[in-house]
N, C-alpha and C positions, 0 to 999 in steps of 0.2 A: 500395334494395338494400343500401347500407352499414348502415342501421339494422338490417336483418335479420341481417347478418353479425355485427354487434356483439352483438345479442341472443343469437345462437347461442353466441358465444364466452363471454358472461357466464353463460349457462346451463351450459355445459361446465365453467366455472371453479367454479361453485357445487357441482356434483356432485363434482368433484375435491377441493374443499376439505372436503367432508363425508365423504370416504372414511373408512370405519371399519376400522382394522386389528384383526383378531380372532384370538386364539390358540386358541379352542375349535374343535374339529373340526366340530361341528354347532351351529347358532345359529338361533333364531327369535324375533322380537320382534313382538308383535301389539298394536295399539291396542284396549284393552278395549271402549271405548264403540261402536266401529264395526266391529271385527273385521278392520280393515285390516292387512295384513302390511307392517310397516315395514322389516324387515331379515331376510334369509334367507340361510342357508349350509348346504348339505347337510341340509336340514330333513326329508327323507324317507328318510334312511339309518338303518336299524335298528342300534342299538348297545346295549351293556350300560348300565344306568341306576343301578346301585348303590343308595344309600339314598333316591333319589327314590321308590323303591318304597314307602317308609313312608307317603307320602301316600295311596296306595291302601289300605294296611293300616288306616290310621286311618279312612278313609271306610267301609270294610266293617265294622269293629268298631262304629263309631257307628251305622251302619244297623241293627245288631241290637238297638239300644236297651238296652244292658246296664246293670246297677247300677254306676254309676261310683264309688260309695263302697265297693263290695265289695273285700276284700283279695285280692291275687294273690300267691302264694308263688313266688318265683323258683326254678326247678327246674334240676337239673344238665343236663337235656335242652335247656335254653334257651342253654347255653354254645355259643359258636361253635367247632365242630370243623372247619370248612372253611378259614377264613382265620386262625383262632386270634387274632381281634381282642380287644383288651383291653376291660374294662368296669369301671366303678366301682359296679356294682350286684351285690352278693355273692349267691351261691347261698344260699337259706334266708331271705332277706329277705322280709318281708311288707309289701306296698305297695298302697295303694288304687289301683284301676284308673285313676282320673283322673290320679294321679301317674305311673303306668306309661306312660300315653299321653303325658304331658308329657315324660318321659325319652326315649321313642321318637322324638318329633317334634323337640323343641327341641334335645336333646343327641345325637340320632341313635343312641341306645343299642340295640345289637343284641339283647341279652338281653331288654330290655323289649319290643321288637317281637316277638320269638319267643314270649314269654309271652302276649302278646295273642292271637296265633293259636292257641296251645295251649289257652287257656281260652275260645276262641270256642264258642258253643253248638253242640254236636255234634263239637267237636274240630277238629284240623288238616284233616281231610278235608272237613268242612263249610265250613271257612274257605276252602279252595282253590276249592270249588264257588261260593261267594259271590263270590270275587275274579273268577272267570271270568264270572259273570253280570254283575258290575259293569262289567267290560271291554266286554262286549257291549252293555250298556245305554248306555254312554257313546260307543259307536261307535269304539272304539280298535282299528282294524283291523290295526295293525302292532305291537301290544303283547302280550307274553307275560310273565306273572309266575308263577313256580313256587314261590316261598317269600316270607315276609313281611319279610325284612330288607334284601334287595338284595345280600347277600354272593355269591349265585350269579351268574355271568356269563350264565346262561340267562334271567335277568330282563332283557328287552330291549324297547326302544321307539324311537320317533322323536321329534324335536323337535315335529313337527306333532301327534302324539298327546298329547305331554306338555303342550302348551298347553291341550288339551281337559281333561286330567286336572287341571291347575292351576285352570281355570275351575270345574270341578265341586267341587274341594276348597274353593275360596273361598266356597262356599255354606254351609259348615259353620262356625258361629261359633266352636266349640271349636278347630277347626284354625287359623282365622285368628288367634285369640288366642294359642294356644300357640306357633305358629311365629314370632310377632312379639314374644314375651317375650325380653328380653335375658338373663335368668337367673331361677332359682327355687331355693328352699331346700326340700329334701325330707327327711323323717324316715326314715332308714335304720337299722334295728336300734337305735332309741333315740338316734341321733346325727343332728344336723342337718347335711346335706351340701349345699353350693352347687354347682349345675350351671349351665352357660352355653350360650347359643345357638351352634351351629356356624357360623353366618353372621355374620361380623364387621361386615357392613353394617347389620344390624338394630340400631337405636338409634344408628347413627353419624351425625355431623353432616351435614346435607344430604340424608339419605335418609328418605323416607316410604314404608315397606314395609308392604304389606297382607297378604302371604303369602310364606313362605320355606321352602325345603328344600335342603340341600346333599347331596352324595353323593360318595363316593370308594371305588374299589377299583383295583387295578392294571390290570384290564381296562377299566374304565369311565373312568379318569382323573378329573379334578376336574369335578364337575357342579353345576349350580345351576338351580333353578326359583325365580322371584321375581316377585311382582306389586308394582308400585311406582308412585308418582306423581311426575312431573317437569314443571315449568312448567304445572301444572294439567291435565296429561294423564295418564290411567291406562293402564299398559301391562303386559304379561306378557312376561317373557324366559325363554328356556330356553337354557342353555349346557351342552354335552356334550363330554366328553373334552378338557378343557384339560390341558396337561401339567404345570402347576404351579399352586399356589394363587394366586401372584402374577399369572399370566396370566388366571386366572378373574376376579380382582378388577379387573384392568385392563380386561378386556372389559366388565364391568358398569359401570365408570366411563365408558368410551367410549360405551356404549349410552345411558346416562342423558343425556349431553351431546347425543348424536345425536337422541334423542327430543325433547328441549327445542328443538333447532334454534337457529340464529342469531337468528331472529325469533319463536321459539316455535312454528314450524310444522314438524312432523316430515316428513322426506322418505321416499320409498320406494326401497329399494336391495336388489339381490341381490349378495351378496359372493362374489367368486371365491375358491375354496379355495386358489388360488396365493398369496394374501396371507399364509397361515399362516406360511411360513418367515420372511418379513420381520418379522412381528410377534413371532415367538419370539425373534429376535435382539434386537429392541427391548425386549422384556419383561425380558431379562436385565439390560439397562442401567438399567431403571426399577424393578427389584424392590424396592430400598430405599425409593423413594418410595411404591410401592404398599403 
């Protein structure tokens, strides 16, 4: 009887020790090889997804098998008039489609993403039809995408659907390569301009990233999709609506440690949303370290 009590106590202590404080409002972590859910928090709540949208934009564009060397001229209609976000891609610049895709995914440039939809075969209306068809084909039942950049808060999804989207996007070699590039130099109007990945974890020491996309708008908060390897295990994480970049980074670090586990064995846990307030306070104290 005593042995059973001790075993229960040890089991309880292990779960408590592995408690994962998370600042993101919605979280889902899935083991890629088995599909097992390792960590979950509000995974089926539909929320704005910001620039995570661009993974869908890239898939739909690549599905059309366009000429990737063909130049795209950045038009004034590509300029963000909704959020008035900045861009280092000037109107009038002619850039090869492959470089425009690079800018849209790696640097999350909104003008680049808008131009990809505008130059889609059949134009923006055909692009939107293709997006809706792709959403249906992937079984994304809680996903709505109205435009290619993610600037609209009407682009909404759940962490559960976004894991499916990340899995589908990882089947495209171009998307895997571009989203894991740390930087690239692109010729803009005869001048070589260096662009960087919006995810600081790509190329960072200790991180083996296979797919990445960040997102941010005021409505969506800080978002992240990432496929990564930790302790020999492949996993996909989705973080939605973190209130600060430091909180998003802290969540990613905590999840990586959690996936590795104390003995390399990931545990399964559902995280209560009540942990958010405690983590937000802790994140403020650890922001410098993050």
